[in-house]
PyMOL CGO cylinders between C-alpha atoms (Angstrom):
from pymol import cmd
from pymol.cgo import CYLINDER

trace = [
    CYLINDER, 19.85, -23.95, 120.84, 23.47, -21.82, 121.12, 0.3, 1, 1, 1, 1, 1, 1,
    CYLINDER, 23.47, -21.82, 121.12, 26.23, -22.61, 117.87, 0.3, 1, 1, 1, 1, 1, 1,
    CYLINDER, 26.23, -22.61, 117.87, 29.74, -20.81, 118.42, 0.3, 1, 1, 1, 1, 1, 1,
    CYLINDER, 29.74, -20.81, 118.42, 31.17, -20.84, 115.26, 0.3, 1, 1, 1, 1, 1, 1,
    CYLINDER, 31.17, -20.84, 115.26, 34.94, -20.45, 115.01, 0.3, 1, 1, 1, 1, 1, 1,
    CYLINDER, 34.94, -20.45, 115.01, 38.29, -21.63, 113.39, 0.3, 1, 1, 1, 1, 1, 1,
    CYLINDER, 38.29, -21.63, 113.39, 37.73, -19.02, 110.13, 0.3, 1, 1, 1, 1, 1, 1,
    CYLINDER, 37.73, -19.02, 110.13, 40.67, -16.96, 108.84, 0.3, 1, 1, 1, 1, 1, 1,
    CYLINDER, 40.67, -16.96, 108.84, 42.69, -15.55, 105.96, 0.3, 1, 1, 1, 1, 1, 1,
    CYLINDER, 42.69, -15.55, 105.96, 44.64, -18.42, 104.03, 0.3, 1, 1, 1, 1, 1, 1,
    CYLINDER, 44.64, -18.42, 104.03, 46.61, -18.78, 101.10, 0.3, 1, 1, 1, 1, 1, 1,
    CYLINDER, 46.61, -18.78, 101.10, 44.83, -21.08, 97.91, 0.3, 1, 1, 1, 1, 1, 1,
    CYLINDER, 44.83, -21.08, 97.91, 46.26, -24.65, 98.96, 0.3, 1, 1, 1, 1, 1, 1,
    CYLINDER, 46.26, -24.65, 98.96, 46.88, -24.28, 102.84, 0.3, 1, 1, 1, 1, 1, 1,
    CYLINDER, 46.88, -24.28, 102.84, 44.22, -25.23, 105.15, 0.3, 1, 1, 1, 1, 1, 1,
    CYLINDER, 44.22, -25.23, 105.15, 41.80, -24.21, 108.11, 0.3, 1, 1, 1, 1, 1, 1,
    CYLINDER, 41.80, -24.21, 108.11, 39.38, -25.96, 110.82, 0.3, 1, 1, 1, 1, 1, 1,
    CYLINDER, 39.38, -25.96, 110.82, 36.82, -24.18, 111.89, 0.3, 1, 1, 1, 1, 1, 1,
    CYLINDER, 36.82, -24.18, 111.89, 34.91, -25.42, 115.16, 0.3, 1, 1, 1, 1, 1, 1,
    CYLINDER, 34.91, -25.42, 115.16, 31.12, -25.07, 115.86, 0.3, 1, 1, 1, 1, 1, 1,
    CYLINDER, 31.12, -25.07, 115.86, 30.25, -25.85, 119.79, 0.3, 1, 1, 1, 1, 1, 1,
    CYLINDER, 30.25, -25.85, 119.79, 26.85, -26.44, 121.08, 0.3, 1, 1, 1, 1, 1, 1,
    CYLINDER, 26.85, -26.44, 121.08, 25.20, -25.77, 123.45, 0.3, 1, 1, 1, 1, 1, 1,
    CYLINDER, 25.20, -25.77, 123.45, 23.66, -29.24, 124.29, 0.3, 1, 1, 1, 1, 1, 1,
    CYLINDER, 23.66, -29.24, 124.29, 24.36, -33.09, 123.75, 0.3, 1, 1, 1, 1, 1, 1,
    CYLINDER, 24.36, -33.09, 123.75, 25.27, -32.73, 119.30, 0.3, 1, 1, 1, 1, 1, 1,
    CYLINDER, 25.27, -32.73, 119.30, 23.27, -35.82, 119.58, 0.3, 1, 1, 1, 1, 1, 1,
    CYLINDER, 23.27, -35.82, 119.58, 20.28, -34.52, 120.32, 0.3, 1, 1, 1, 1, 1, 1,
    CYLINDER, 20.28, -34.52, 120.32, 19.89, -33.01, 116.67, 0.3, 1, 1, 1, 1, 1, 1,
    CYLINDER, 19.89, -33.01, 116.67, 18.99, -35.08, 113.62, 0.3, 1, 1, 1, 1, 1, 1,
    CYLINDER, 18.99, -35.08, 113.62, 22.11, -33.09, 111.78, 0.3, 1, 1, 1, 1, 1, 1,
    CYLINDER, 22.11, -33.09, 111.78, 24.86, -30.57, 112.08, 0.3, 1, 1, 1, 1, 1, 1,
    CYLINDER, 24.86, -30.57, 112.08, 27.09, -29.13, 110.07, 0.3, 1, 1, 1, 1, 1, 1,
    CYLINDER, 27.09, -29.13, 110.07, 27.94, -26.34, 107.88, 0.3, 1, 1, 1, 1, 1, 1,
    CYLINDER, 27.94, -26.34, 107.88, 26.38, -24.39, 104.93, 0.3, 1, 1, 1, 1, 1, 1,
    CYLINDER, 26.38, -24.39, 104.93, 28.95, -21.21, 103.52, 0.3, 1, 1, 1, 1, 1, 1,
    CYLINDER, 28.95, -21.21, 103.52, 27.38, -18.08, 102.04, 0.3, 1, 1, 1, 1, 1, 1,
    CYLINDER, 27.38, -18.08, 102.04, 29.65, -15.86, 99.53, 0.3, 1, 1, 1, 1, 1, 1,
    CYLINDER, 29.65, -15.86, 99.53, 29.68, -11.98, 98.14, 0.3, 1, 1, 1, 1, 1, 1,
    CYLINDER, 29.68, -11.98, 98.14, 26.45, -11.92, 95.96, 0.3, 1, 1, 1, 1, 1, 1,
    CYLINDER, 26.45, -11.92, 95.96, 25.69, -15.73, 96.40, 0.3, 1, 1, 1, 1, 1, 1,
    CYLINDER, 25.69, -15.73, 96.40, 22.71, -18.11, 98.19, 0.3, 1, 1, 1, 1, 1, 1,
    CYLINDER, 22.71, -18.11, 98.19, 23.57, -19.67, 101.07, 0.3, 1, 1, 1, 1, 1, 1,
    CYLINDER, 23.57, -19.67, 101.07, 25.15, -23.66, 100.15, 0.3, 1, 1, 1, 1, 1, 1,
    CYLINDER, 25.15, -23.66, 100.15, 25.43, -26.79, 102.18, 0.3, 1, 1, 1, 1, 1, 1,
    CYLINDER, 25.43, -26.79, 102.18, 29.09, -28.06, 102.65, 0.3, 1, 1, 1, 1, 1, 1,
    CYLINDER, 29.09, -28.06, 102.65, 29.52, -30.92, 104.71, 0.3, 1, 1, 1, 1, 1, 1,
    CYLINDER, 29.52, -30.92, 104.71, 26.31, -32.17, 107.78, 0.3, 1, 1, 1, 1, 1, 1,
    CYLINDER, 26.31, -32.17, 107.78, 26.60, -35.28, 109.53, 0.3, 1, 1, 1, 1, 1, 1,
    CYLINDER, 26.60, -35.28, 109.53, 23.65, -36.82, 111.04, 0.3, 1, 1, 1, 1, 1, 1,
    CYLINDER, 23.65, -36.82, 111.04, 23.06, -38.27, 114.92, 0.3, 1, 1, 1, 1, 1, 1,
    CYLINDER, 23.06, -38.27, 114.92, 22.86, -41.74, 113.23, 0.3, 1, 1, 1, 1, 1, 1,
    CYLINDER, 22.86, -41.74, 113.23, 27.23, -40.76, 111.63, 0.3, 1, 1, 1, 1, 1, 1,
    CYLINDER, 27.23, -40.76, 111.63, 25.36, -40.31, 107.79, 0.3, 1, 1, 1, 1, 1, 1,
    CYLINDER, 25.36, -40.31, 107.79, 27.77, -37.35, 106.00, 0.3, 1, 1, 1, 1, 1, 1,
    CYLINDER, 27.77, -37.35, 106.00, 26.55, -35.48, 103.21, 0.3, 1, 1, 1, 1, 1, 1,
    CYLINDER, 26.55, -35.48, 103.21, 29.89, -33.60, 101.05, 0.3, 1, 1, 1, 1, 1, 1,
    CYLINDER, 29.89, -33.60, 101.05, 29.15, -31.36, 98.10, 0.3, 1, 1, 1, 1, 1, 1,
    CYLINDER, 29.15, -31.36, 98.10, 30.78, -32.61, 95.55, 0.3, 1, 1, 1, 1, 1, 1,
    CYLINDER, 30.78, -32.61, 95.55, 32.56, -29.07, 95.16, 0.3, 1, 1, 1, 1, 1, 1,
    CYLINDER, 32.56, -29.07, 95.16, 34.19, -30.41, 99.31, 0.3, 1, 1, 1, 1, 1, 1,
    CYLINDER, 34.19, -30.41, 99.31, 34.66, -33.81, 98.54, 0.3, 1, 1, 1, 1, 1, 1,
    CYLINDER, 34.66, -33.81, 98.54, 37.81, -34.83, 98.91, 0.3, 1, 1, 1, 1, 1, 1,
    CYLINDER, 37.81, -34.83, 98.91, 39.79, -31.45, 100.28, 0.3, 1, 1, 1, 1, 1, 1,
    CYLINDER, 39.79, -31.45, 100.28, 37.08, -30.87, 103.20, 0.3, 1, 1, 1, 1, 1, 1,
    CYLINDER, 37.08, -30.87, 103.20, 36.33, -33.50, 106.03, 0.3, 1, 1, 1, 1, 1, 1,
    CYLINDER, 36.33, -33.50, 106.03, 33.57, -33.32, 108.56, 0.3, 1, 1, 1, 1, 1, 1,
    CYLINDER, 33.57, -33.32, 108.56, 33.59, -34.50, 112.19, 0.3, 1, 1, 1, 1, 1, 1,
    CYLINDER, 33.59, -34.50, 112.19, 32.59, -35.03, 115.81, 0.3, 1, 1, 1, 1, 1, 1,
    CYLINDER, 32.59, -35.03, 115.81, 33.81, -34.49, 119.17, 0.3, 1, 1, 1, 1, 1, 1,
    CYLINDER, 33.81, -34.49, 119.17, 31.01, -35.60, 121.35, 0.3, 1, 1, 1, 1, 1, 1,
    CYLINDER, 31.01, -35.60, 121.35, 32.13, -34.45, 124.48, 0.3, 1, 1, 1, 1, 1, 1,
    CYLINDER, 32.13, -34.45, 124.48, 32.82, -31.12, 123.96, 0.3, 1, 1, 1, 1, 1, 1,
    CYLINDER, 32.82, -31.12, 123.96, 29.71, -31.42, 122.16, 0.3, 1, 1, 1, 1, 1, 1,
    CYLINDER, 29.71, -31.42, 122.16, 31.46, -30.17, 118.62, 0.3, 1, 1, 1, 1, 1, 1,
    CYLINDER, 31.46, -30.17, 118.62, 31.42, -30.61, 115.47, 0.3, 1, 1, 1, 1, 1, 1,
    CYLINDER, 31.42, -30.61, 115.47, 34.84, -30.24, 113.21, 0.3, 1, 1, 1, 1, 1, 1,
    CYLINDER, 34.84, -30.24, 113.21, 35.50, -29.01, 109.43, 0.3, 1, 1, 1, 1, 1, 1,
    CYLINDER, 35.50, -29.01, 109.43, 38.67, -29.67, 108.51, 0.3, 1, 1, 1, 1, 1, 1,
    CYLINDER, 38.67, -29.67, 108.51, 39.49, -27.90, 105.45, 0.3, 1, 1, 1, 1, 1, 1,
    CYLINDER, 39.49, -27.90, 105.45, 41.85, -28.33, 103.24, 0.3, 1, 1, 1, 1, 1, 1,
    CYLINDER, 41.85, -28.33, 103.24, 43.65, -27.73, 99.50, 0.3, 1, 1, 1, 1, 1, 1,
    CYLINDER, 43.65, -27.73, 99.50, 41.47, -24.02, 99.81, 0.3, 1, 1, 1, 1, 1, 1,
    CYLINDER, 41.47, -24.02, 99.81, 41.08, -22.27, 96.87, 0.3, 1, 1, 1, 1, 1, 1,
    CYLINDER, 41.08, -22.27, 96.87, 39.96, -18.47, 96.35, 0.3, 1, 1, 1, 1, 1, 1,
    CYLINDER, 39.96, -18.47, 96.35, 36.16, -19.93, 95.50, 0.3, 1, 1, 1, 1, 1, 1,
    CYLINDER, 36.16, -19.93, 95.50, 36.38, -21.74, 98.86, 0.3, 1, 1, 1, 1, 1, 1,
    CYLINDER, 36.38, -21.74, 98.86, 35.98, -17.70, 100.32, 0.3, 1, 1, 1, 1, 1, 1,
    CYLINDER, 35.98, -17.70, 100.32, 33.09, -17.62, 102.52, 0.3, 1, 1, 1, 1, 1, 1,
    CYLINDER, 33.09, -17.62, 102.52, 31.07, -16.78, 105.78, 0.3, 1, 1, 1, 1, 1, 1,
    CYLINDER, 31.07, -16.78, 105.78, 30.77, -19.94, 106.55, 0.3, 1, 1, 1, 1, 1, 1,
    CYLINDER, 30.77, -19.94, 106.55, 28.00, -21.01, 109.43, 0.3, 1, 1, 1, 1, 1, 1,
    CYLINDER, 28.00, -21.01, 109.43, 27.07, -23.25, 111.54, 0.3, 1, 1, 1, 1, 1, 1,
    CYLINDER, 27.07, -23.25, 111.54, 23.95, -25.41, 110.74, 0.3, 1, 1, 1, 1, 1, 1,
    CYLINDER, 23.95, -25.41, 110.74, 21.68, -27.76, 113.45, 0.3, 1, 1, 1, 1, 1, 1,
    CYLINDER, 21.68, -27.76, 113.45, 18.63, -29.03, 113.01, 0.3, 1, 1, 1, 1, 1, 1,
    CYLINDER, 18.63, -29.03, 113.01, 16.08, -30.14, 115.52, 0.3, 1, 1, 1, 1, 1, 1,
    CYLINDER, 16.08, -30.14, 115.52, 12.33, -29.16, 115.86, 0.3, 1, 1, 1, 1, 1, 1,
    CYLINDER, 12.33, -29.16, 115.86, 13.73, -25.47, 114.10, 0.3, 1, 1, 1, 1, 1, 1,
    CYLINDER, 13.73, -25.47, 114.10, 17.04, -25.16, 112.10, 0.3, 1, 1, 1, 1, 1, 1,
    CYLINDER, 17.04, -25.16, 112.10, 19.55, -23.05, 114.03, 0.3, 1, 1, 1, 1, 1, 1,
    CYLINDER, 19.55, -23.05, 114.03, 22.37, -21.06, 113.25, 0.3, 1, 1, 1, 1, 1, 1,
    CYLINDER, 22.37, -21.06, 113.25, 25.78, -20.44, 114.63, 0.3, 1, 1, 1, 1, 1, 1,
    CYLINDER, 25.78, -20.44, 114.63, 27.15, -16.86, 113.77, 0.3, 1, 1, 1, 1, 1, 1,
    CYLINDER, 27.15, -16.86, 113.77, 28.99, -17.22, 110.75, 0.3, 1, 1, 1, 1, 1, 1,
    CYLINDER, 28.99, -17.22, 110.75, 32.68, -17.42, 110.73, 0.3, 1, 1, 1, 1, 1, 1,
    CYLINDER, 32.68, -17.42, 110.73, 34.81, -15.39, 108.05, 0.3, 1, 1, 1, 1, 1, 1,
    CYLINDER, 34.81, -15.39, 108.05, 36.98, -17.90, 105.47, 0.3, 1, 1, 1, 1, 1, 1,
    CYLINDER, 36.98, -17.90, 105.47, 39.03, -15.32, 103.03, 0.3, 1, 1, 1, 1, 1, 1,
    CYLINDER, 39.03, -15.32, 103.03, 41.53, -17.73, 100.48, 0.3, 1, 1, 1, 1, 1, 1,
    CYLINDER, 41.53, -17.73, 100.48, 43.71, -15.34, 98.53, 0.3, 1, 1, 1, 1, 1, 1,
    CYLINDER, 43.71, -15.34, 98.53, 45.17, -16.62, 95.30, 0.3, 1, 1, 1, 1, 1, 1,
]
cmd.load_cgo(trace, "trace")
């Protein structure tokens, strides 16, 4: 299984970014797919996940700002991030759970204040 993350970059506070995670297989085959992030000096934390059944879980700190969605035809999961804050700065990792926990390579998101 391969997960290819893209879409990170530098944005000013209040701006938006859209992350994409392209999977090498049908995303419905995973129990869940989603995003985690890791800021410097901090542990990796959940941002948002979506299960194969369509259930969605968001971290409290991104509710009403971030939206996770999936493009089934492209085996891709997106994370639309709006109203970005400086504290959202981190490396964002795509994650998928099947028999094992799979990780993408990470994409840097930097929000300048």
